[in-house]
C-alpha positions as MATLAB code, in Angstrom:
seq = 'MLAPYRRLFARPGTTAFTLAGLLGRLSMSMTGVSLVVLLAERRGSYALAGTVAAAGLVTGAVGMPVIGRLVDRFGQARVTVPAALYNVVPLIGLLLCVRTGAPDWTLYLCWAACAAAPNLGGMARARWAHLLRDRPEDRHLANSFEQALDEVCFMTGPVLGMVLCTTIAPEAGLLTAGGLGAAGALLFAAQRHTEPPLDDHPATGRHGSPLRVPGLRVLTLTFLSTGMIFGALDLTTVAYAQALGHRPVAGPLLGLVAAGSCVAGLVFGALRPRGTARARFLWGVAAMSGLLLMPLAAGVGGAGLALLGAALFAAGTGTAPTMVTGMSLLQDLLPQRQLNEGMAIAVSGILVGISGGSALAGTVAEHAGPGAGYGIPAGAAVLALLLALAGRRHLGPPAQEPERVVGVAH';
ca = [
       0.824    3.226   -4.708;
       3.038    0.156   -5.461;
       4.331    0.905   -8.262;
       7.879    3.025   -6.803;
       8.075   -0.307   -5.060;
       9.099   -2.373   -8.571;
      11.976   -0.803   -8.568;
      13.537   -2.260   -5.592;
      12.715   -5.887   -6.788;
      14.523   -5.389  -10.192;
      17.907   -5.678   -8.780;
      18.708   -9.582   -8.946;
      18.557  -11.585   -5.733;
      16.288   -8.652   -4.121;
      13.015  -11.305   -4.025;
      14.395  -14.316   -2.950;
      16.273  -12.594    0.491;
      12.982  -10.618    1.053;
      10.513  -13.704    0.978;
      13.105  -15.750    2.604;
      13.262  -13.171    5.557;
       9.351  -13.099    5.521;
       9.229  -16.435    6.855;
      11.402  -16.023   10.059;
       9.719  -12.718   10.647;
       6.260  -14.319   10.174;
       7.457  -17.430   12.422;
       9.010  -14.722   15.059;
       5.364  -12.981   15.302;
       4.317  -16.440   15.750;
       5.902  -17.569   19.015;
       4.222  -15.304   21.794;
       0.303  -16.360   21.378;
       1.961  -20.002   20.568;
       3.842  -20.009   24.333;
       1.141  -18.591   26.294;
      -1.952  -20.585   24.175;
       0.840  -23.962   24.954;
       1.676  -23.328   29.109;
      -2.375  -22.259   29.662;
      -3.498  -25.616   27.778;
      -0.910  -28.113   29.275;
      -0.104  -26.164   32.645;
      -3.361  -24.599   33.245;
      -1.762  -20.841   34.166;
      -1.613  -18.585   32.344;
       0.693  -16.550   35.057;
       3.634  -19.233   34.241;
       3.126  -18.359   30.835;
       3.486  -14.501   31.129;
       6.428  -15.079   33.150;
       8.388  -17.295   30.679;
       7.801  -15.333   27.643;
       8.965  -12.044   29.975;
      11.913  -14.134   30.655;
      12.646  -15.087   26.522;
      12.282  -11.073   25.858;
      14.854  -10.655   28.500;
      16.992  -13.029   27.038;
      16.570  -12.334   23.711;
      16.887   -8.375   24.007;
      20.675   -9.330   25.531;
      21.728  -11.975   23.175;
      20.666   -9.766   19.762;
      22.813   -7.373   19.917;
      25.934  -10.126   20.677;
      24.444  -11.873   17.477;
      24.750   -8.811   15.689;
      27.858   -8.174   16.458;
      29.161  -11.884   15.385;
      27.474  -11.053   11.928;
      29.246   -7.756   11.621;
      32.482   -9.297   12.236;
      32.177  -12.896   10.432;
      28.970  -11.977    7.934;
      25.634  -13.006    7.631;
      25.887  -17.027    6.503;
      28.108  -17.843    8.770;
      26.412  -16.732   11.867;
      22.963  -17.278   10.719;
      23.161  -21.033    9.951;
      24.590  -21.882   13.312;
      22.190  -19.467   15.168;
      19.175  -20.722   13.338;
      19.785  -24.393   13.704;
      21.107  -24.117   17.343;
      17.720  -22.219   18.201;
      15.278  -25.733   17.227;
      16.982  -27.473   19.961;
      15.542  -25.533   22.977;
      12.768  -25.209   21.443;
      12.322  -29.276   21.004;
      13.839  -29.340   24.516;
      10.871  -26.842   25.848;
       8.115  -28.750   24.148;
       9.320  -32.475   25.373;
       9.613  -30.824   28.973;
       5.712  -29.504   28.801;
       5.012  -32.879   27.190;
       6.845  -34.781   30.595;
       5.539  -32.600   32.813;
       9.382  -31.495   33.746;
       9.638  -28.837   36.485;
       8.462  -25.061   35.562;
      12.068  -24.288   35.669;
      12.972  -25.922   32.842;
      10.539  -23.943   30.465;
      12.181  -21.018   31.820;
      15.991  -22.280   31.016;
      14.318  -23.508   27.719;
      12.989  -19.955   26.342;
      15.691  -18.211   27.907;
      18.005  -20.217   25.607;
      15.999  -19.434   22.360;
      18.092  -15.917   22.264;
      20.225  -16.904   19.818;
      17.397  -16.662   16.722;
      18.927  -14.112   14.431;
      17.474  -11.175   13.310;
      15.978  -11.695    9.814;
      14.798   -7.720    9.407;
      17.559   -6.330   10.828;
      19.957   -8.232    8.079;
      17.453   -7.750    5.343;
      17.936   -3.853    5.873;
      21.486   -4.066    6.255;
      21.371   -5.909    2.872;
      19.133   -2.978    1.123;
      21.526   -0.500    3.074;
      24.188   -2.025    1.294;
      22.794   -2.674   -1.849;
      21.448    1.311   -2.227;
      24.184    2.633   -0.473;
      24.868    5.391   -3.538;
      20.865    6.294   -3.490;
      18.877    7.391   -0.617;
      15.530    7.881   -2.217;
      15.506    4.123   -2.679;
      16.736    3.375    0.960;
      13.739    4.998    2.255;
      11.608    3.421   -0.356;
      13.276   -0.373    0.801;
      13.023    0.590    4.941;
       9.156    1.471    4.318;
       8.715   -1.914    2.684;
      10.550   -3.646    5.279;
       8.176   -1.627    8.127;
       5.082   -2.414    6.465;
       6.275   -6.194    6.333;
       7.051   -6.070    9.721;
       3.433   -4.955   10.767;
       2.019   -7.601    7.934;
       3.370  -10.582   10.270;
       2.140   -8.739   13.432;
      -1.074   -9.091   11.781;
      -1.167  -12.522   10.579;
       1.456  -14.224   12.877;
      -0.926  -14.409   16.050;
      -4.093  -15.533   14.117;
      -1.966  -18.385   11.893;
      -0.284  -19.523   15.707;
      -3.530  -18.878   17.610;
      -5.310  -21.181   14.661;
      -2.855  -24.133   14.826;
      -2.863  -24.680   18.809;
      -6.709  -25.129   18.594;
      -7.900  -26.587   16.106;
      -4.414  -29.055   15.803;
      -2.720  -29.384   19.170;
      -1.772  -26.384   21.810;
       2.096  -27.497   20.641;
       1.257  -27.051   16.983;
       1.994  -22.974   17.055;
       5.063  -23.355   18.256;
       6.315  -26.414   15.740;
       5.124  -24.453   12.585;
       7.209  -21.438   14.414;
      10.463  -23.149   14.698;
      10.078  -25.099   11.373;
       9.416  -21.736    9.491;
      12.081  -19.593   11.207;
      14.406  -22.085   10.572;
      13.694  -22.564    6.828;
      13.443  -18.896    6.410;
      16.756  -17.879    8.473;
      18.622  -20.806    5.941;
      16.961  -19.529    2.399;
      18.221  -16.292    3.624;
      21.177  -17.189    4.609;
      21.397  -19.015    1.400;
      21.109  -15.852   -0.511;
      24.910  -15.097   -1.072;
      25.156  -12.655   -3.555;
      23.473  -10.068   -2.067;
      25.158  -10.330    1.207;
      27.098   -7.434    2.507;
      30.841   -7.916    2.368;
      33.045   -7.926    5.415;
      34.632   -4.470    5.818;
      38.241   -5.325    4.635;
      40.383   -3.636    7.795;
      41.342   -6.356   10.370;
      38.607   -7.039   12.860;
      40.363   -6.525   16.235;
      40.738   -3.795   18.607;
      39.733   -1.187   16.826;
      36.165   -0.246   17.497;
      34.185   -0.973   20.495;
      30.059   -0.972   20.803;
      28.486    0.969   18.457;
      26.500    2.447   21.953;
      29.564    4.607   21.696;
      27.564    6.611   18.868;
      25.282    9.162   20.874;
      23.316    9.193   18.159;
      22.348    5.342   18.715;
      22.031    6.200   22.340;
      19.325    8.896   21.538;
      17.741    6.202   18.975;
      17.529    3.535   20.979;
      16.130    5.348   24.147;
      13.164    6.607   21.761;
      12.440    3.049   20.584;
      12.546    1.955   24.095;
       9.660    4.360   24.672;
       8.001    3.459   21.269;
       8.004   -0.385   22.344;
       6.416    0.968   25.592;
       3.869    1.833   23.258;
       2.951   -1.250   21.394;
       3.079   -3.352   24.480;
       0.818   -0.880   25.943;
      -1.600   -0.515   23.613;
      -1.575   -4.293   23.098;
      -2.608   -5.574   26.755;
      -5.469   -2.194   27.305;
      -6.646   -2.843   24.401;
      -7.409   -6.880   25.666;
      -8.408   -5.987   28.896;
     -10.995   -2.614   27.504;
     -12.577   -5.076   24.957;
     -13.285   -7.705   27.994;
     -14.338   -5.317   30.700;
     -16.893   -4.456   27.892;
     -17.886   -8.450   27.414;
     -16.434   -8.372   24.326;
     -13.027   -9.564   24.370;
     -12.588  -11.541   21.193;
     -12.932   -7.765   19.284;
      -9.498   -7.408   20.890;
      -7.845   -9.338   18.189;
      -9.671   -7.207   15.690;
      -8.570   -3.973   17.222;
      -4.837   -4.673   18.098;
      -4.961   -5.410   14.365;
      -6.354   -1.971   13.158;
      -3.710   -0.419   14.869;
      -1.073   -3.065   12.899;
      -3.000   -2.168    9.275;
      -2.458    1.885    9.955;
       0.809    1.323   10.361;
       1.608   -1.160    7.100;
      -1.112    1.189    4.966;
       1.044    4.106    6.543;
       4.785    2.363    5.838;
       3.545    1.969    2.221;
       2.157    5.226    2.050;
       4.991    6.899    3.696;
       7.420    5.172    1.487;
       6.032    5.770   -1.835;
       6.583    9.914   -1.047;
       9.532   11.552   -1.945;
      11.467   12.404    1.001;
      11.632   15.952    1.778;
      13.973   17.532    4.079;
      16.434   15.770    6.080;
      16.062   12.779    7.905;
      16.504   14.216   11.188;
      13.702   16.806   10.729;
      11.733   13.847    9.483;
      12.166   11.351   12.423;
      11.180   14.631   14.655;
       8.187   15.748   12.781;
       7.045   11.702   12.691;
       7.640   11.472   17.053;
       5.149   14.621   17.257;
       2.641   13.208   14.764;
       2.164    9.863   16.587;
       2.126   11.801   19.927;
      -0.903   13.801   18.529;
      -2.639   10.436   17.202;
      -2.207    8.480   20.725;
      -4.367   10.924   21.874;
      -7.025   10.040   20.161;
      -7.427    6.289   21.733;
      -6.867    7.729   24.723;
      -9.749   10.295   24.303;
     -12.233    7.073   23.038;
     -11.247    4.624   25.943;
     -11.459    7.302   29.132;
     -14.744    8.790   27.000;
     -16.342    5.553   26.629;
     -16.621    6.067   23.011;
     -17.404    2.546   22.134;
     -15.223    0.119   20.277;
     -16.321    1.180   16.722;
     -14.418    4.803   17.294;
     -11.736    2.837   19.488;
     -11.180    0.982   16.234;
     -11.053    4.117   14.586;
      -8.566    5.936   16.970;
      -6.798    2.694   16.869;
      -6.233    2.583   13.159;
      -5.085    6.492   12.968;
      -2.973    5.956   16.198;
      -1.293    3.460   14.319;
      -0.638    5.343   11.062;
       1.940    7.424   13.660;
       3.665    4.396   14.170;
       5.510    3.887   10.683;
       6.846    6.859    9.628;
       9.016    7.422   12.833;
       9.893    3.492   12.777;
      11.152    4.015    8.898;
      12.787    7.123    9.927;
      14.480    6.354   12.757;
      15.758    3.023   10.665;
      17.323    5.363    7.981;
      19.032    6.991   10.255;
      20.758    4.516   12.127;
      22.282    3.239    9.134;
      23.774    7.275    7.737;
      24.768    7.152   11.756;
      26.422    3.601   11.943;
      29.582    2.460    9.607;
      28.414   -0.816    7.641;
      30.963   -3.007   10.079;
      28.902   -2.111   13.004;
      25.424   -2.257   11.320;
      23.512   -5.298   12.258;
      24.871   -4.786   16.054;
      23.356   -1.267   15.684;
      20.217   -2.821   14.409;
      19.627   -5.365   16.974;
      20.739   -2.536   19.768;
      17.479   -0.726   18.618;
      15.482   -3.600   18.435;
      16.254   -4.887   21.832;
      15.245   -1.419   23.104;
      11.870   -1.861   21.351;
      11.818   -5.288   22.796;
      12.672   -3.923   26.940;
       9.579   -1.594   26.090;
       7.618   -4.025   25.145;
       7.851   -5.653   28.437;
       7.854   -2.528   30.487;
       4.473   -1.544   28.737;
       2.780   -4.480   28.769;
       3.738   -4.317   33.140;
       2.635   -0.956   33.698;
      -0.715   -1.244   31.178;
      -1.769   -4.442   34.015;
      -1.258   -2.611   36.630;
      -3.066    0.302   35.525;
      -5.962   -2.280   34.421;
      -6.522   -3.629   37.394;
      -6.293   -1.248   39.594;
      -8.257    2.035   37.378;
     -10.977    2.171   34.907;
     -10.742    0.501   31.785;
      -9.525    3.207   29.455;
      -7.475    4.630   31.996;
      -4.589    2.446   30.315;
      -4.531    4.497   27.181;
      -2.891    7.039   29.134;
       0.199    4.855   29.219;
       1.191    4.785   25.284;
      -0.199    8.673   25.319;
       2.908    9.531   27.751;
       5.340    6.952   25.857;
       4.751    8.443   23.161;
       5.724   12.162   24.718;
       8.316   10.431   26.633;
      10.121    9.707   22.879;
       9.289   13.049   21.910;
      10.895   14.259   24.211;
      14.413   12.275   23.696;
      14.450   12.975   20.366;
      14.289   16.698   20.999;
      16.553   16.848   23.951;
      19.361   14.413   21.725;
      18.487   15.633   18.072;
      21.863   17.210   17.197;
      23.496   13.482   17.468;
      20.769   12.608   14.785;
      22.516   14.131   11.693;
      25.320   12.398    9.990;
      28.838   12.880   11.841;
      30.481   16.179   10.311;
      34.120   15.364   11.001;
      33.931   11.800    9.261;
      32.195   11.314    6.429;
      33.246    7.896    5.479;
      31.089    6.409    8.359;
      28.116    7.743    6.610;
      25.941    5.060    4.703;
      24.008    5.452    1.244;
      24.899    8.783    0.861;
      26.971   10.115   -2.138;
      29.699   11.902   -1.183;
];
């Protein structure tokens, strides 16, 4: 199954930027749980930890597209290096404020100021889109591999953060995440020979936001609904395990979701893509909607943790093909000069969805049965399917602007 991926890394420099980007993404996956553990331990409040984390998600959703636009205009290295160095400052400020007992508002300010973190996952996909612009099948393979890397980080990052915070010091998780993030970003920026070139046209007054492309709006709304799935699944699974008296099992259960997505992403990438990307995307969202009925049935039916784990693994297999094909569509719809900003907008949609899904799931967990919250990810998947179907005519390459298509041979 892994044999097709070898040809991706036969190209010079691909291994280096992939490993550097992996460090940065591992850092991002560690920060959430590390922040919560730190504030819960030092300030004694999970509520404070949750609201500070939410503030960071909101500013991140706003700041990420801004960084993406700067990357498209000035280049990856010229933006990534100062952004990575700047981002260390508010992180250290947060740790100092916690340590010195500063007022709560300083925590919100420092964490919100961390919104300049470069989106290394999006920049790595932009590099693949440039390197494989004449090889759409290999681009599909690369997007699948990148999605699998995301899932590996989601599985290992929170565990690493928790271990550091509980065995060394509550600050150890964020300190390590900050160091890994800065190192990964700087090493990534140093790989200049694989960096996509800047557009050779004047950068002023010729195009606005990539959201003017209808297909990106459809994809962003669909990804927002997908983010609601992630957020609701996480919180509902924790609440369900706690209601059964097995809260420590919540971590492994959530790991099964990520494992299912990782395996599905690798298998999906190894398969030869058939049909149009639009058709594959619609089928992927439909499959995701059907598979998410399984955790709902297991949770509401009281099937137990073992069957719930199997249902969560199966549900996870539906998300990777949807995300992989969605990113491929995005690369087809946008010109290279707006690709980083467009990917950042899509990821921002996911972040907003995660925040909203967590909030809804928390409300349901307090006022309904322990398994009822699994209705939220199932409903969010149906919403994603309806949005994709409603906007499907916008998900094909622009018919009258073939020069905008990235990665399609003319």
